[in-house]
C-alpha positions in Angstrom: 106.9 3.2 -24.8 108.6 1.5 -21.9 109.7 -2.1 -22.5 107.8 -4.5 -20.2 104.8 -6.7 -19.9 101.2 -5.6 -19.6 98.0 -7.6 -19.5 95.7 -4.8 -18.7 92.5 -4.6 -20.8 90.1 -1.7 -20.7 86.9 -0.5 -22.4 86.8 3.2 -23.1 83.7 5.0 -24.3 83.2 8.6 -25.2 80.4 10.7 -26.8 80.0 13.3 -29.5 79.1 16.5 -27.7 75.4 17.3 -27.5 75.8 20.6 -29.5 77.9 18.9 -32.2 76.9 17.2 -35.4 76.8 13.4 -35.4 79.0 11.2 -37.5 77.8 9.9 -40.9 78.5 6.4 -42.3 81.6 7.5 -44.3 83.1 9.3 -41.3 82.4 6.3 -39.0 84.2 3.9 -41.4 87.3 6.1 -41.7 87.5 6.6 -37.9 87.0 2.8 -37.3 90.1 2.3 -39.5 91.9 5.1 -37.8 91.4 3.7 -34.3 92.3 0.2 -35.5 95.6 1.3 -37.1 96.9 3.7 -34.5 97.1 1.4 -31.6 100.9 1.0 -31.7 101.4 4.7 -31.9 99.0 5.5 -29.0 99.9 2.6 -26.7 97.2 0.0 -27.2 96.4 -3.2 -29.0 92.8 -3.0 -30.3 90.5 -5.9 -29.3 87.2 -4.4 -30.6 86.1 -1.0 -31.8 82.7 0.4 -32.6 82.1 3.9 -34.0 78.5 4.9 -33.8 76.8 8.1 -34.8 77.0 9.6 -31.4 79.7 7.7 -29.5 82.7 5.4 -29.7 83.7 2.2 -27.9 87.3 1.2 -27.8 88.2 -2.1 -26.1 92.0 -2.6 -26.0 94.9 -4.1 -24.3 97.1 -1.4 -22.9 100.8 -1.4 -23.5 103.3 -1.0 -20.6 103.3 2.4 -19.1 100.0 3.6 -20.6 97.4 5.0 -18.2 93.7 4.4 -19.2 92.6 8.0 -18.7 95.6 9.4 -20.5 94.9 7.1 -23.4 91.2 8.2 -23.6 92.3 11.9 -23.7 95.0 11.1 -26.3 92.8 9.3 -28.7 90.1 11.9 -28.5 92.6 14.7 -29.1 94.5 13.0 -31.9 91.4 11.9 -33.7 90.2 15.5 -33.8 93.4 16.5 -35.4 93.1 13.6 -37.8 89.5 14.7 -38.8 90.7 18.3 -39.5 94.1 17.6 -41.1 93.6 14.3 -42.9 89.9 14.1 -43.5 89.7 17.8 -44.3 86.6 18.4 -42.2 85.9 22.0 -41.6 83.5 21.2 -38.8 84.3 17.8 -37.4 82.2 16.3 -34.6 83.3 17.7 -31.2 83.9 15.1 -28.5 82.2 15.6 -25.2 84.7 16.4 -22.4 83.9 13.2 -20.5 84.7 9.5 -21.0 84.2 6.2 -19.3 86.9 3.6 -18.6 86.2 0.1 -17.3 88.9 -2.5 -16.6 88.1 -5.9 -18.1 89.4 -9.2 -16.8 90.8 -11.7 -19.3 87.9 -14.1 -18.5 85.4 -11.4 -19.7 87.2 -10.5 -23.0 84.9 -12.4 -25.2 81.8 -10.9 -23.6 83.0 -7.4 -23.9 84.3 -7.9 -27.4 80.9 -9.2 -28.5 79.2 -6.3 -26.8 81.4 -3.7 -28.6 81.0 -5.5 -32.0 77.2 -5.6 -31.7 76.7 -2.0 -30.7 74.4 -1.0 -33.6 72.0 -3.9 -32.8 72.2 -3.3 -29.0 71.2 0.3 -29.3 68.4 -0.4 -31.6 67.0 -3.1 -29.3 67.7 -1.2 -26.1 69.9 -4.0 -24.7 72.8 -2.0 -23.5 75.1 -2.4 -20.5 74.9 0.7 -18.4 78.4 0.3 -17.0 80.0 0.1 -20.5 78.0 3.1 -21.7 78.7 5.4 -18.7 80.7 8.5 -19.2 79.9 10.4 -16.0 80.3 9.6 -12.3 
């Protein structure tokens, strides 16, 4: 990673493909730890992460030189390799080919962090933010 200063925060969301199996509780827990622990390797500092049955929210501070779209593609690709090689899943969930990225100002960090951390409840109650759930143009 380049040496420098970055204060860029972004929220990334991506889906499990429609024709793929969803994630179970054990898989979600392992992936939550995976995304939390791999930030330095992939170029982000995790702020909040939520792994649901059918999609993932990653709210992070980007390290210098990291492009949001490239990070989204990298974490999707590397997590698939992890599920196959380390979790020994013969048929891991397949990620949809899209993703959504939203920049987040420092003044909205607490709001977005809370949103990500309360995903399960929000989806059950239907109180979701369309912008933070969007993966298509």
